[in-house]
VEXTIRO-622000 format. One record per residue (C-alpha): residue number from 1; residue in one letter; chain; x, y, z. Coordinates in nm, 3 decimals, always signed. Layout:
! VEXTIRO-622000
> k | r | c | c1 | c2 | c3
> NUM | A | A | X | Y | Z
...
//
This chain:
! VEXTIRO-622000
> k | r | c | c1 | c2 | c3
> 1 | M | A | -18.642 | +2.568 | -21.607
> 2 | T | A | -18.996 | +2.429 | -21.643
> 3 | E | A | -19.245 | +2.643 | -21.833
> 4 | P | A | -19.508 | +2.795 | -21.597
> 5 | A | A | -19.850 | +2.629 | -21.599
> 6 | I | A | -20.009 | +2.976 | -21.632
> 7 | K | A | -19.838 | +3.288 | -21.760
> 8 | V | A | -20.016 | +3.624 | -21.743
> 9 | K | A | -19.844 | +3.924 | -21.901
> 10 | N | A | -19.967 | +4.286 | -21.907
> 11 | L | A | -20.331 | +4.177 | -21.884
> 12 | V | A | -20.591 | +4.453 | -21.924
> 13 | K | A | -20.970 | +4.443 | -21.923
> 14 | I | A | -21.164 | +4.766 | -21.971
> 15 | Y | A | -21.541 | +4.821 | -21.944
> 16 | G | A | -21.616 | +5.175 | -22.059
> 17 | E | A | -21.431 | +5.397 | -21.813
> 18 | L | A | -21.356 | +5.112 | -21.571
> 19 | H | A | -21.016 | +4.941 | -21.579
> 20 | A | A | -21.132 | +4.619 | -21.412
> 21 | V | A | -20.791 | +4.461 | -21.470
> 22 | D | A | -20.510 | +4.712 | -21.502
> 23 | D | A | -20.189 | +4.578 | -21.661
> 24 | I | A | -20.117 | +4.280 | -21.434
> 25 | S | A | -19.853 | +4.010 | -21.476
> 26 | F | A | -19.786 | +3.691 | -21.281
> 27 | D | A | -19.692 | +3.324 | -21.327
> 28 | V | A | -19.827 | +3.005 | -21.170
> 29 | Q | A | -19.574 | +2.723 | -21.156
> 30 | M | A | -19.649 | +2.362 | -21.246
> 31 | G | A | -19.773 | +2.156 | -20.954
> 32 | E | A | -19.826 | +2.441 | -20.709
> 33 | V | A | -20.135 | +2.563 | -20.526
> 34 | F | A | -20.176 | +2.928 | -20.618
> 35 | A | A | -20.423 | +3.141 | -20.420
> 36 | F | A | -20.563 | +3.452 | -20.588
> 37 | L | A | -20.712 | +3.691 | -20.333
> 38 | G | A | -20.891 | +4.021 | -20.355
> 39 | P | A | -21.183 | +4.218 | -20.210
> 40 | N | A | -21.509 | +4.244 | -20.401
> 41 | G | A | -21.472 | +4.454 | -20.716
> 42 | A | A | -21.093 | +4.417 | -20.720
> 43 | G | A | -21.080 | +4.248 | -21.060
> 44 | K | A | -21.032 | +3.895 | -20.927
> 45 | T | A | -21.329 | +3.729 | -21.099
> 46 | T | A | -21.263 | +3.909 | -21.427
> 47 | T | A | -20.900 | +3.793 | -21.425
> 48 | V | A | -20.989 | +3.433 | -21.346
> 49 | E | A | -21.259 | +3.417 | -21.614
> 50 | I | A | -21.015 | +3.552 | -21.874
> 51 | I | A | -20.763 | +3.283 | -21.778
> 52 | E | A | -21.039 | +3.020 | -21.798
> 53 | T | A | -21.119 | +3.149 | -22.152
> 54 | I | A | -21.470 | +3.261 | -22.047
> 55 | R | A | -21.401 | +3.631 | -22.113
> 56 | S | A | -21.175 | +3.801 | -22.369
> 57 | P | A | -20.906 | +4.044 | -22.255
> 58 | T | A | -20.886 | +4.399 | -22.385
> 59 | S | A | -20.510 | +4.350 | -22.423
> 60 | G | A | -20.225 | +4.145 | -22.283
> 61 | E | A | -20.125 | +3.780 | -22.304
> 62 | V | A | -20.232 | +3.467 | -22.117
> 63 | D | A | -20.076 | +3.126 | -22.179
> 64 | I | A | -20.195 | +2.803 | -22.018
> 65 | L | A | -19.965 | +2.503 | -22.050
> 66 | G | A | -19.779 | +2.694 | -22.319
> 67 | L | A | -20.095 | +2.764 | -22.520
> 68 | D | A | -20.227 | +3.112 | -22.603
> 69 | I | A | -20.586 | +3.147 | -22.476
> 70 | K | A | -20.686 | +3.347 | -22.786
> 71 | K | A | -20.557 | +3.092 | -23.037
> 72 | N | A | -20.596 | +2.758 | -22.860
> 73 | R | A | -20.922 | +2.778 | -22.663
> 74 | K | A | -21.050 | +2.435 | -22.768
> 75 | E | A | -20.733 | +2.254 | -22.664
> 76 | I | A | -20.708 | +2.448 | -22.338
> 77 | I | A | -21.064 | +2.357 | -22.238
> 78 | Q | A | -20.976 | +1.989 | -22.272
> 79 | R | A | -20.679 | +2.029 | -22.038
> 80 | I | A | -20.827 | +2.238 | -21.756
> 81 | G | A | -21.098 | +2.173 | -21.496
> 82 | V | A | -21.321 | +2.440 | -21.344
> 83 | L | A | -21.529 | +2.442 | -21.026
> 84 | P | A | -21.751 | +2.753 | -21.046
> 85 | Q | A | -21.852 | +2.931 | -20.727
> 86 | E | A | -22.210 | +2.807 | -20.754
> 87 | F | A | -22.186 | +2.453 | -20.892
> 88 | S | A | -22.516 | +2.276 | -20.955
> 89 | S | A | -22.640 | +1.964 | -21.129
> 90 | F | A | -22.980 | +1.821 | -21.228
> 91 | D | A | -23.194 | +1.752 | -20.921
> 92 | R | A | -23.313 | +1.406 | -21.020
> 93 | I | A | -22.997 | +1.240 | -21.142
> 94 | T | A | -22.761 | +1.055 | -20.913
> 95 | T | A | -22.409 | +1.145 | -20.813
> 96 | R | A | -22.266 | +0.882 | -21.046
> 97 | E | A | -22.493 | +0.986 | -21.332
> 98 | T | A | -22.374 | +1.345 | -21.295
> 99 | L | A | -22.015 | +1.233 | -21.344
> 100 | Q | A | -22.115 | +1.008 | -21.635
> 101 | Y | A | -22.287 | +1.303 | -21.804
> 102 | F | A | -21.975 | +1.522 | -21.790
> 103 | Y | A | -21.751 | +1.226 | -21.876
> 104 | R | A | -21.942 | +1.185 | -22.203
> 105 | L | A | -21.920 | +1.558 | -22.278
> 106 | F | A | -21.541 | +1.527 | -22.270
> 107 | E | A | -21.555 | +1.193 | -22.453
> 108 | G | A | -21.358 | +1.019 | -22.181
> 109 | G | A | -21.129 | +1.106 | -21.894
> 110 | R | A | -21.071 | +0.982 | -21.542
> 111 | D | A | -21.231 | +0.666 | -21.408
> 112 | I | A | -21.561 | +0.764 | -21.245
> 113 | D | A | -21.541 | +0.518 | -20.956
> 114 | E | A | -21.188 | +0.638 | -20.880
> 115 | L | A | -21.317 | +0.996 | -20.869
> 116 | L | A | -21.602 | +0.901 | -20.635
> 117 | K | A | -21.349 | +0.743 | -20.400
> 118 | M | A | -21.112 | +1.039 | -20.416
> 119 | V | A | -21.377 | +1.291 | -20.309
> 120 | G | A | -21.542 | +1.060 | -20.056
> 121 | L | A | -21.868 | +1.003 | -20.244
> 122 | E | A | -21.857 | +0.625 | -20.278
> 123 | D | A | -22.152 | +0.581 | -20.041
> 124 | E | A | -22.348 | +0.859 | -20.212
> 125 | R | A | -22.316 | +0.734 | -20.570
> 126 | D | A | -22.686 | +0.645 | -20.602
> 127 | K | A | -22.827 | +0.951 | -20.426
> 128 | W | A | -23.011 | +1.215 | -20.625
> 129 | Y | A | -22.829 | +1.548 | -20.643
> 130 | M | A | -23.121 | +1.723 | -20.472
> 131 | N | A | -23.074 | +1.502 | -20.163
> 132 | L | A | -22.704 | +1.577 | -20.112
> 133 | S | A | -22.587 | +1.812 | -19.836
> 134 | G | A | -22.405 | +2.132 | -19.928
> 135 | G | A | -22.068 | +1.976 | -19.849
> 136 | L | A | -22.139 | +1.670 | -20.063
> 137 | K | A | -22.253 | +1.890 | -20.352
> 138 | Q | A | -21.925 | +2.078 | -20.336
> 139 | R | A | -21.731 | +1.751 | -20.340
> 140 | L | A | -21.930 | +1.645 | -20.645
> 141 | G | A | -21.844 | +1.978 | -20.808
> 142 | I | A | -21.474 | +1.911 | -20.751
> 143 | A | A | -21.516 | +1.562 | -20.901
> 144 | V | A | -21.683 | +1.715 | -21.208
> 145 | A | A | -21.390 | +1.958 | -21.242
> 146 | L | A | -21.159 | +1.654 | -21.248
> 147 | V | A | -21.360 | +1.428 | -21.477
> 148 | N | A | -21.145 | +1.508 | -21.784
> 149 | D | A | -20.825 | +1.448 | -21.580
> 150 | P | A | -20.709 | +1.810 | -21.622
> 151 | E | A | -20.355 | +1.934 | -21.569
> 152 | V | A | -20.473 | +2.269 | -21.426
> 153 | V | A | -20.772 | +2.292 | -21.189
> 154 | F | A | -20.953 | +2.618 | -21.108
> 155 | L | A | -21.140 | +2.609 | -20.776
> 156 | D | A | -21.356 | +2.917 | -20.715
> 157 | E | A | -21.449 | +2.942 | -20.345
> 158 | P | A | -21.458 | +2.562 | -20.304
> 159 | T | A | -21.554 | +2.570 | -19.934
> 160 | T | A | -21.804 | +2.858 | -19.924
> 161 | G | A | -22.096 | +2.777 | -19.694
> 162 | L | A | -21.946 | +2.452 | -19.565
> 163 | D | A | -21.922 | +2.357 | -19.200
> 164 | P | A | -21.569 | +2.326 | -19.052
> 165 | R | A | -21.555 | +1.947 | -19.095
> 166 | A | A | -21.666 | +1.959 | -19.460
> 167 | R | A | -21.417 | +2.240 | -19.523
> 168 | R | A | -21.130 | +2.031 | -19.385
> 169 | D | A | -21.239 | +1.734 | -19.594
> 170 | T | A | -21.225 | +1.954 | -19.903
> 171 | W | A | -20.875 | +2.067 | -19.805
> 172 | E | A | -20.766 | +1.704 | -19.801
> 173 | V | A | -20.897 | +1.656 | -20.155
> 174 | I | A | -20.697 | +1.963 | -20.268
> 175 | K | A | -20.383 | +1.826 | -20.100
> 176 | T | A | -20.436 | +1.494 | -20.280
> 177 | L | A | -20.458 | +1.675 | -20.613
> 178 | K | A | -20.132 | +1.852 | -20.541
> 179 | K | A | -19.963 | +1.520 | -20.461
> 180 | E | A | -20.078 | +1.400 | -20.802
> 181 | G | A | -19.895 | +1.691 | -20.963
> 182 | K | A | -20.200 | +1.898 | -21.053
> 183 | T | A | -20.170 | +2.276 | -21.064
> 184 | I | A | -20.442 | +2.434 | -20.849
> 185 | F | A | -20.563 | +2.790 | -20.902
> 186 | L | A | -20.763 | +2.872 | -20.589
> 187 | T | A | -20.982 | +3.170 | -20.509
> 188 | T | A | -21.110 | +3.190 | -20.154
> 189 | H | A | -21.231 | +3.442 | -19.897
> 190 | Y | A | -21.099 | +3.224 | -19.611
> 191 | M | A | -20.753 | +3.353 | -19.528
> 192 | E | A | -20.677 | +3.046 | -19.314
> 193 | E | A | -20.752 | +2.833 | -19.622
> 194 | A | A | -20.503 | +3.020 | -19.838
> 195 | E | A | -20.247 | +3.008 | -19.559
> 196 | A | A | -20.291 | +2.633 | -19.508
> 197 | L | A | -20.297 | +2.528 | -19.875
> 198 | A | A | -20.118 | +2.779 | -20.095
> 199 | D | A | -19.755 | +2.765 | -20.206
> 200 | K | A | -19.789 | +3.113 | -20.354
> 201 | V | A | -20.039 | +3.395 | -20.310
> 202 | A | A | -20.121 | +3.699 | -20.521
> 203 | I | A | -20.338 | +3.982 | -20.387
> 204 | I | A | -20.525 | +4.204 | -20.632
> 205 | S | A | -20.680 | +4.539 | -20.541
> 206 | K | A | -20.839 | +4.797 | -20.774
> 207 | G | A | -20.732 | +4.598 | -21.077
> 208 | K | A | -20.364 | +4.574 | -20.982
> 209 | I | A | -20.150 | +4.304 | -20.819
> 210 | I | A | -20.027 | +4.463 | -20.497
> 211 | A | A | -19.842 | +4.169 | -20.340
> 212 | R | A | -19.707 | +3.826 | -20.439
> 213 | G | A | -19.517 | +3.553 | -20.259
> 214 | S | A | -19.556 | +3.261 | -20.024
> 215 | P | A | -19.784 | +3.317 | -19.722
> 216 | N | A | -19.480 | +3.337 | -19.492
> 217 | E | A | -19.300 | +3.579 | -19.724
> 218 | L | A | -19.601 | +3.810 | -19.732
> 219 | I | A | -19.646 | +3.793 | -19.354
> 220 | D | A | -19.278 | +3.868 | -19.288
> 221 | A | A | -19.266 | +4.149 | -19.546
> 222 | H | A | -19.589 | +4.328 | -19.458
> 223 | C | A | -19.693 | +4.229 | -19.108
> 224 | G | A | -19.408 | +4.069 | -18.914
> 225 | T | A | -19.567 | +4.136 | -18.575
> 226 | I | A | -19.581 | +3.865 | -18.308
> 227 | H | A | -19.882 | +3.880 | -18.075
> 228 | I | A | -19.848 | +3.780 | -17.709
> 229 | T | A | -20.195 | +3.733 | -17.562
> 230 | V | A | -20.191 | +3.748 | -17.181
> 231 | R | A | -20.526 | +3.609 | -17.071
> 232 | G | A | -20.669 | +3.798 | -16.777
> 233 | G | A | -20.356 | +4.016 | -16.767
> 234 | G | A | -20.528 | +4.335 | -16.657
> 235 | Y | A | -20.386 | +4.676 | -16.574
> 236 | E | A | -20.040 | +4.556 | -16.463
> 237 | T | A | -19.974 | +4.388 | -16.798
> 238 | K | A | -20.062 | +4.710 | -16.981
> 239 | E | A | -19.819 | +4.902 | -16.763
> 240 | I | A | -19.539 | +4.653 | -16.837
> 241 | A | A | -19.607 | +4.682 | -17.211
> 242 | K | A | -19.584 | +5.062 | -17.185
> 243 | E | A | -19.268 | +5.043 | -16.976
> 244 | M | A | -19.099 | +4.813 | -17.231
> 245 | G | A | -19.208 | +5.029 | -17.526
> 246 | F | A | -19.447 | +4.782 | -17.686
> 247 | S | A | -19.791 | +4.859 | -17.821
> 248 | Y | A | -20.086 | +4.662 | -17.688
> 249 | D | A | -20.452 | +4.600 | -17.750
> 250 | T | A | -20.741 | +4.529 | -17.513
> 251 | P | A | -21.010 | +4.312 | -17.678
> 252 | G | A | -21.248 | +4.385 | -17.388
> 253 | N | A | -21.252 | +4.038 | -17.230
> 254 | G | A | -20.978 | +4.102 | -16.976
> 255 | D | A | -20.703 | +3.986 | -17.211
> 256 | I | A | -20.409 | +4.205 | -17.311
> 257 | I | A | -20.243 | +4.153 | -17.649
> 258 | I | A | -19.884 | +4.280 | -17.660
> 259 | D | A | -19.725 | +4.326 | -18.004
> 260 | V | A | -19.353 | +4.263 | -18.045
> 261 | S | A | -19.146 | +4.264 | -18.363
> 262 | S | A | -18.933 | +3.952 | -18.314
> 263 | S | A | -18.935 | +3.618 | -18.132
> 264 | E | A | -18.635 | +3.732 | -17.925
> 265 | Q | A | -18.860 | +3.985 | -17.751
> 266 | V | A | -19.114 | +3.728 | -17.629
> 267 | L | A | -18.912 | +3.583 | -17.339
> 268 | P | A | -18.816 | +3.922 | -17.188
> 269 | V | A | -19.187 | +4.016 | -17.176
> 270 | L | A | -19.279 | +3.691 | -17.001
> 271 | N | A | -18.986 | +3.726 | -16.761
> 272 | R | A | -19.093 | +4.081 | -16.672
> 273 | L | A | -19.446 | +3.958 | -16.595
> 274 | K | A | -19.294 | +3.698 | -16.364
> 275 | E | A | -19.058 | +3.947 | -16.197
> 276 | K | A | -19.346 | +4.183 | -16.125
> 277 | G | A | -19.559 | +3.901 | -15.988
> 278 | V | A | -19.838 | +3.962 | -16.237
> 279 | R | A | -20.116 | +3.709 | -16.203
> 280 | Y | A | -20.284 | +3.593 | -16.526
> 281 | D | A | -20.478 | +3.294 | -16.653
> 282 | G | A | -20.239 | +3.189 | -16.928
> 283 | F | A | -20.081 | +3.318 | -17.246
> 284 | D | A | -20.027 | +3.228 | -17.609
> 285 | V | A | -19.788 | +3.353 | -17.873
> 286 | R | A | -19.861 | +3.368 | -18.245
> 287 | K | A | -19.729 | +3.535 | -18.558
> 288 | A | A | -19.943 | +3.769 | -18.762
> 289 | N | A | -20.149 | +3.587 | -19.023
> 290 | L | A | -20.244 | +3.634 | -19.386
> 291 | E | A | -20.571 | +3.802 | -19.294
> 292 | E | A | -20.379 | +4.080 | -19.117
> 293 | V | A | -20.157 | +4.120 | -19.425
> 294 | F | A | -20.466 | +4.144 | -19.646
> 295 | L | A | -20.624 | +4.408 | -19.424
> 296 | A | A | -20.300 | +4.605 | -19.406
> 297 | L | A | -20.258 | +4.607 | -19.785
> 298 | T | A | -20.616 | +4.657 | -19.902
> 299 | G | A | -20.787 | +4.819 | -19.605
> 300 | Q | A | -21.072 | +4.572 | -19.659
> 301 | A | A | -21.178 | +4.231 | -19.539
> 302 | L | A | -21.273 | +3.953 | -19.774
> 303 | C | A | -21.640 | +3.860 | -19.764
> 304 | E | A | -21.856 | +3.586 | -19.907
> 305 | E | A | -22.067 | +3.781 | -20.153
> 306 | G | A | -21.977 | +3.743 | -20.518
> 307 | E | A | -21.801 | +4.044 | -20.665
> 308 | K | A | -21.980 | +4.275 | -20.904
> 309 | E | A | -21.776 | +4.374 | -21.204
//
C-alpha cells in the first residue's frame, strides 16, 4: 500500500491551559483532495501550520512524504506549496515578475509561462499586482504555491471573497492539480466547495477530530435526511406530512419542506399529494448536504473571519 502523503499521529499543541490541538490523528492519501473543516477556534489553523512546519507541536508526530517535520524541515519546504489565506505580492511588480521572484527563491521549479496558462493569467502577465482583481490575485497566489512544482499543496481558503465565477474558475485549477497527481490539503468555509472538490473530509471541533470520511459517507452517517420542497404547498401539504408521520418545515415563503429518511419514501409523498388534489407550484428533492452535517456535529456554522488561537 502507498505511504500516505501526510501522516498525523497523536498531535498535541498546548498554549498555557488551552489544548488547541488535543491528540488528533489522521492520514491524507497521495493524490487526493483532503478538506479540513472546523469553526473558528477549533484548532484548524494551528494544525495546518504545524503540518506546514510553521509552528512546532507540543507532542505527537507529523510526516510529510515520509519525512518527519521536526528532522527534515528544509527538505519538506522544497516539496510542498502553500497558499496562505491572505496572499499578497509587491504592488509595482508584474504578475510574471512575481512568479520569477519566487522561482529564484526556490532556485528553479515549474515553467513560469506554463503556470500562467494553468491559472488563466496569460493575458495578465504584464499587469502590476496592484491592478489585479481579487480573483486574479488569488489565482496568482495559487501559481506562487506551485512555482517549485510541489508534491503536496496547501490551499488556505483559496476562494474567500471571490465572486461565483472566479470561485468556479479556481475550482477548475484545483481539479487540474488533482489530475496531475498533486495532493491537495484544502481549508475552506464554503461547504459546497468541500463537497464538490474533496475526496475526504475531516472535521475538527474543540481541538479534536469529530468526523472523517468522504462527503457522501459523512452525509449518510450523520444526516441522511432527504428534503422534499413543495413550492406553494400550503396548509394541505402540512396536513399530509403529519398524516404520514413525517416532520416538516415552513421557511415562510409558502413552501413546505418535508423530511423523509429514504428515497423510497419520496414517491408515496408525491402520490398522496396527487390523490388529495393538492395544488402547488412545483417541487424539488435533495439529499442533506455537508453544511447540515457540519451544523449537526459542531452546532456552529463556518464563517469567513480568521480563527483566533
